[in-house]
A tleap script that builds the chain and sets N, CA, C and O, in Angstrom:
source leaprc.protein.ff14SB
mol = sequence {
  NMET SER ASP LYS LEU ASP ALA LEU LEU GLU
  HIE LEU LYS ALA HIE GLN ARG THR LEU ILE
  LEU ALA MET ALA GLU HIE ASP GLY LEU PRO
  ALA GLN SER ALA LEU ARG GLN VAL ALA GLU
  LEU GLU ASN VAL ILE ALA ALA VAL GLU ALA
  VAL ALA ALA GLU GLU ALA ALA ARG LYS SER
  ASN CALA
}
set mol.1.N position { -138.289 -66.071 1.429 }
set mol.1.CA position { -138.865 -64.785 1.070 }
set mol.1.C position { -139.367 -64.047 2.304 }
set mol.1.O position { -139.283 -62.821 2.380 }
set mol.2.N position { -139.887 -64.793 3.265 }
set mol.2.CA position { -140.427 -64.116 4.441 }
set mol.2.C position { -139.349 -63.350 5.199 }
set mol.2.O position { -139.627 -62.304 5.787 }
set mol.3.N position { -138.115 -63.867 5.188 }
set mol.3.CA position { -137.023 -63.138 5.847 }
set mol.3.C position { -136.774 -61.798 5.160 }
set mol.3.O position { -136.534 -60.787 5.819 }
set mol.4.N position { -136.833 -61.803 3.833 }
set mol.4.CA position { -136.625 -60.561 3.090 }
set mol.4.C position { -137.767 -59.586 3.318 }
set mol.4.O position { -137.542 -58.382 3.446 }
set mol.5.N position { -138.989 -60.097 3.368 }
set mol.5.CA position { -140.137 -59.230 3.645 }
set mol.5.C position { -140.057 -58.667 5.059 }
set mol.5.O position { -140.354 -57.493 5.284 }
set mol.6.N position { -139.657 -59.503 6.005 }
set mol.6.CA position { -139.503 -59.025 7.386 }
set mol.6.C position { -138.433 -57.941 7.480 }
set mol.6.O position { -138.613 -56.946 8.182 }
set mol.7.N position { -137.332 -58.134 6.780 }
set mol.7.CA position { -136.257 -57.140 6.796 }
set mol.7.C position { -136.726 -55.829 6.169 }
set mol.7.O position { -136.461 -54.748 6.695 }
set mol.8.N position { -137.427 -55.937 5.036 }
set mol.8.CA position { -137.960 -54.741 4.392 }
set mol.8.C position { -138.926 -54.025 5.316 }
set mol.8.O position { -138.880 -52.800 5.432 }
set mol.9.N position { -139.792 -54.764 5.970 }
set mol.9.CA position { -140.760 -54.183 6.886 }
set mol.9.C position { -140.059 -53.441 8.029 }
set mol.9.O position { -140.459 -52.337 8.397 }
set mol.10.N position { -139.036 -54.041 8.571 }
set mol.10.CA position { -138.296 -53.387 9.660 }
set mol.10.C position { -137.616 -52.106 9.184 }
set mol.10.O position { -137.605 -51.108 9.905 }
set mol.11.N position { -137.048 -52.124 7.979 }
set mol.11.CA position { -136.413 -50.917 7.427 }
set mol.11.C position { -137.439 -49.805 7.223 }
set mol.11.O position { -137.188 -48.647 7.557 }
set mol.12.N position { -138.583 -50.165 6.679 }
set mol.12.CA position { -139.631 -49.164 6.442 }
set mol.12.C position { -140.133 -48.565 7.742 }
set mol.12.O position { -140.303 -47.350 7.845 }
set mol.13.N position { -140.371 -49.412 8.738 }
set mol.13.CA position { -140.850 -48.927 10.028 }
set mol.13.C position { -139.806 -48.043 10.709 }
set mol.13.O position { -140.150 -47.031 11.319 }
set mol.14.N position { -138.553 -48.419 10.607 }
set mol.14.CA position { -137.483 -47.626 11.213 }
set mol.14.C position { -137.392 -46.256 10.544 }
set mol.14.O position { -137.215 -45.240 11.216 }
set mol.15.N position { -137.514 -46.235 9.228 }
set mol.15.CA position { -137.455 -44.967 8.504 }
set mol.15.C position { -138.643 -44.080 8.883 }
set mol.15.O position { -138.487 -42.877 9.096 }
set mol.16.N position { -139.818 -44.678 8.964 }
set mol.16.CA position { -141.004 -43.925 9.346 }
set mol.16.C position { -140.840 -43.364 10.759 }
set mol.16.O position { -141.173 -42.207 11.015 }
set mol.17.N position { -140.337 -44.171 11.655 }
set mol.17.CA position { -140.123 -43.729 13.042 }
set mol.17.C position { -139.137 -42.564 13.089 }
set mol.17.O position { -139.342 -41.597 13.822 }
set mol.18.N position { -138.076 -42.663 12.309 }
set mol.18.CA position { -137.087 -41.590 12.266 }
set mol.18.C position { -137.716 -40.279 11.799 }
set mol.18.O position { -137.457 -39.218 12.368 }
set mol.19.N position { -138.536 -40.362 10.770 }
set mol.19.CA position { -139.221 -39.166 10.267 }
set mol.19.C position { -140.147 -38.568 11.322 }
set mol.19.O position { -140.167 -37.354 11.523 }
set mol.20.N position { -140.904 -39.416 11.984 }
set mol.20.CA position { -141.840 -38.936 13.010 }
set mol.20.C position { -141.098 -38.285 14.163 }
set mol.20.O position { -141.500 -37.224 14.641 }
set mol.21.N position { -140.020 -38.910 14.612 }
set mol.21.CA position { -139.239 -38.331 15.708 }
set mol.21.C position { -138.611 -37.003 15.302 }
set mol.21.O position { -138.521 -36.081 16.113 }
set mol.22.N position { -138.180 -36.905 14.052 }
set mol.22.CA position { -137.607 -35.638 13.571 }
set mol.22.C position { -138.678 -34.553 13.538 }
set mol.22.O position { -138.401 -33.402 13.873 }
set mol.23.N position { -139.885 -34.904 13.142 }
set mol.23.CA position { -140.976 -33.927 13.117 }
set mol.23.C position { -141.319 -33.466 14.527 }
set mol.23.O position { -141.673 -32.305 14.736 }
set mol.24.N position { -141.216 -34.370 15.489 }
set mol.24.CA position { -141.551 -34.037 16.870 }
set mol.24.C position { -140.561 -33.054 17.484 }
set mol.24.O position { -140.892 -32.355 18.441 }
set mol.25.N position { -139.367 -32.998 16.947 }
set mol.25.CA position { -138.341 -32.093 17.463 }
set mol.25.C position { -138.637 -30.623 17.172 }
set mol.25.O position { -138.115 -29.740 17.852 }
set mol.26.N position { -139.458 -30.359 16.180 }
set mol.26.CA position { -139.745 -28.988 15.771 }
set mol.26.C position { -141.073 -28.524 16.349 }
set mol.26.O position { -142.026 -29.295 16.457 }
set mol.27.N position { -141.114 -27.251 16.716 }
set mol.27.CA position { -142.366 -26.671 17.192 }
set mol.27.C position { -143.288 -26.431 16.009 }
set mol.27.O position { -142.831 -26.178 14.894 }
set mol.28.N position { -144.561 -26.511 16.254 }
set mol.28.CA position { -145.525 -26.252 15.197 }
set mol.28.C position { -145.819 -27.491 14.390 }
set mol.28.O position { -145.366 -28.593 14.699 }
set mol.29.N position { -146.595 -27.275 13.345 }
set mol.29.CA position { -146.986 -28.381 12.479 }
set mol.29.C position { -145.850 -28.767 11.539 }
set mol.29.O position { -145.096 -27.909 11.080 }
set mol.30.N position { -145.733 -30.052 11.259 }
set mol.30.CA position { -144.711 -30.494 10.306 }
set mol.30.C position { -145.069 -30.054 8.889 }
set mol.30.O position { -146.222 -29.752 8.584 }
set mol.31.N position { -144.075 -30.028 8.054 }
set mol.31.CA position { -144.283 -29.681 6.646 }
set mol.31.C position { -145.168 -30.738 5.989 }
set mol.31.O position { -145.144 -31.913 6.353 }
set mol.32.N position { -145.942 -30.285 5.017 }
set mol.32.CA position { -146.812 -31.216 4.292 }
set mol.32.C position { -146.023 -32.344 3.635 }
set mol.32.O position { -146.491 -33.481 3.576 }
set mol.33.N position { -144.844 -32.033 3.148 }
set mol.33.CA position { -144.028 -33.061 2.495 }
set mol.33.C position { -143.624 -34.153 3.483 }
set mol.33.O position { -143.595 -35.333 3.131 }
set mol.34.N position { -143.314 -33.763 4.714 }
set mol.34.CA position { -142.947 -34.743 5.734 }
set mol.34.C position { -144.153 -35.604 6.104 }
set mol.34.O position { -144.035 -36.819 6.259 }
set mol.35.N position { -145.310 -34.962 6.244 }
set mol.35.CA position { -146.534 -35.717 6.543 }
set mol.35.C position { -146.858 -36.694 5.416 }
set mol.35.O position { -147.281 -37.824 5.660 }
set mol.36.N position { -146.656 -36.248 4.192 }
set mol.36.CA position { -146.915 -37.098 3.030 }
set mol.36.C position { -145.990 -38.308 3.028 }
set mol.36.O position { -146.415 -39.424 2.731 }
set mol.37.N position { -144.729 -38.080 3.361 }
set mol.37.CA position { -143.778 -39.193 3.405 }
set mol.37.C position { -144.196 -40.242 4.429 }
set mol.37.O position { -144.138 -41.442 4.162 }
set mol.38.N position { -144.620 -39.777 5.606 }
set mol.38.CA position { -145.048 -40.701 6.658 }
set mol.38.C position { -146.277 -41.478 6.204 }
set mol.38.O position { -146.368 -42.687 6.417 }
set mol.39.N position { -147.223 -40.781 5.579 }
set mol.39.CA position { -148.438 -41.443 5.094 }
set mol.39.C position { -148.118 -42.456 3.994 }
set mol.39.O position { -148.678 -43.552 3.975 }
set mol.40.N position { -147.227 -42.094 3.090 }
set mol.40.CA position { -146.845 -43.021 2.019 }
set mol.40.C position { -146.143 -44.250 2.590 }
set mol.40.O position { -146.368 -45.371 2.132 }
set mol.41.N position { -145.300 -44.035 3.580 }
set mol.41.CA position { -144.641 -45.168 4.227 }
set mol.41.C position { -145.664 -46.074 4.902 }
set mol.41.O position { -145.535 -47.297 4.869 }
set mol.42.N position { -146.678 -45.472 5.511 }
set mol.42.CA position { -147.720 -46.266 6.160 }
set mol.42.C position { -148.422 -47.166 5.139 }
set mol.42.O position { -148.723 -48.324 5.429 }
set mol.43.N position { -148.678 -46.634 3.957 }
set mol.43.CA position { -149.310 -47.426 2.896 }
set mol.43.C position { -148.395 -48.567 2.442 }
set mol.43.O position { -148.858 -49.686 2.225 }
set mol.44.N position { -147.122 -48.287 2.301 }
set mol.44.CA position { -146.180 -49.327 1.872 }
set mol.44.C position { -146.040 -50.385 2.955 }
set mol.44.O position { -145.973 -51.576 2.654 }
set mol.45.N position { -145.997 -49.962 4.204 }
set mol.45.CA position { -145.914 -50.916 5.314 }
set mol.45.C position { -147.120 -51.841 5.301 }
set mol.45.O position { -146.978 -53.052 5.467 }
set mol.46.N position { -148.299 -51.281 5.106 }
set mol.46.CA position { -149.513 -52.103 5.047 }
set mol.46.C position { -149.456 -53.080 3.879 }
set mol.46.O position { -149.879 -54.228 4.009 }
set mol.47.N position { -148.940 -52.635 2.751 }
set mol.47.CA position { -148.834 -53.514 1.578 }
set mol.47.C position { -147.852 -54.651 1.838 }
set mol.47.O position { -148.133 -55.799 1.494 }
set mol.48.N position { -146.724 -54.352 2.431 }
set mol.48.CA position { -145.734 -55.391 2.731 }
set mol.48.C position { -146.309 -56.386 3.738 }
set mol.48.O position { -146.105 -57.593 3.604 }
set mol.49.N position { -147.024 -55.885 4.743 }
set mol.49.CA position { -147.654 -56.785 5.711 }
set mol.49.C position { -148.674 -57.699 5.031 }
set mol.49.O position { -148.776 -58.879 5.367 }
set mol.50.N position { -149.423 -57.154 4.081 }
set mol.50.CA position { -150.411 -57.960 3.359 }
set mol.50.C position { -149.732 -59.051 2.538 }
set mol.50.O position { -150.190 -60.194 2.524 }
set mol.51.N position { -148.651 -58.707 1.860 }
set mol.51.CA position { -147.924 -59.705 1.065 }
set mol.51.C position { -147.318 -60.765 1.981 }
set mol.51.O position { -147.333 -61.952 1.655 }
set mol.52.N position { -146.789 -60.342 3.116 }
set mol.52.CA position { -146.202 -61.297 4.069 }
set mol.52.C position { -147.276 -62.248 4.577 }
set mol.52.O position { -147.020 -63.444 4.717 }
set mol.53.N position { -148.470 -61.743 4.855 }
set mol.53.CA position { -149.567 -62.597 5.316 }
set mol.53.C position { -149.985 -63.577 4.215 }
set mol.53.O position { -150.273 -64.741 4.493 }
set mol.54.N position { -150.017 -63.107 2.981 }
set mol.54.CA position { -150.334 -64.007 1.861 }
set mol.54.C position { -149.310 -65.108 1.717 }
set mol.54.O position { -149.658 -66.269 1.501 }
set mol.55.N position { -148.046 -64.745 1.836 }
set mol.55.CA position { -146.978 -65.736 1.727 }
set mol.55.C position { -147.077 -66.759 2.858 }
set mol.55.O position { -146.886 -67.954 2.632 }
set mol.56.N position { -147.373 -66.296 4.068 }
set mol.56.CA position { -147.511 -67.203 5.206 }
set mol.56.C position { -148.686 -68.151 4.991 }
set mol.56.O position { -148.596 -69.337 5.308 }
set mol.57.N position { -149.787 -67.630 4.452 }
set mol.57.CA position { -150.955 -68.470 4.180 }
set mol.57.C position { -150.644 -69.511 3.120 }
set mol.57.O position { -151.074 -70.659 3.228 }
set mol.58.N position { -149.900 -69.117 2.100 }
set mol.58.CA position { -149.515 -70.068 1.044 }
set mol.58.C position { -148.655 -71.191 1.593 }
set mol.58.O position { -148.828 -72.355 1.232 }
set mol.59.N position { -147.721 -70.830 2.474 }
set mol.59.CA position { -146.847 -71.845 3.058 }
set mol.59.C position { -147.626 -72.811 3.945 }
set mol.59.O position { -147.342 -74.009 3.963 }
set mol.60.N position { -148.602 -72.294 4.676 }
set mol.60.CA position { -149.362 -73.162 5.573 }
set mol.60.C position { -150.332 -74.065 4.802 }
set mol.60.O position { -150.722 -75.125 5.291 }
set mol.61.N position { -150.721 -73.634 3.588 }
set mol.61.CA position { -151.606 -74.458 2.753 }
set mol.61.C position { -150.842 -75.451 1.874 }
set mol.61.O position { -151.434 -76.362 1.295 }
set mol.62.N position { -149.542 -75.269 1.781 }
set mol.62.CA position { -148.743 -76.131 0.898 }
set mol.62.C position { -148.390 -77.453 1.545 }
set mol.62.O position { -147.722 -78.283 0.928 }
savepdb mol mol.pdb
quit
């Protein structure tokens, strides 16, 4: 499972990075929808990291 969580985490981070780099290409402030997407991805990334840490703790206690 940890391999799948790691892969998901990498995909999410890559997508977030792509969005941020695209926003940086434009002058001025990014659209609210783009900012919202980045923020939502940040929340999902944190959740996946938390689940991965829980899984690692379970394996080390088993």
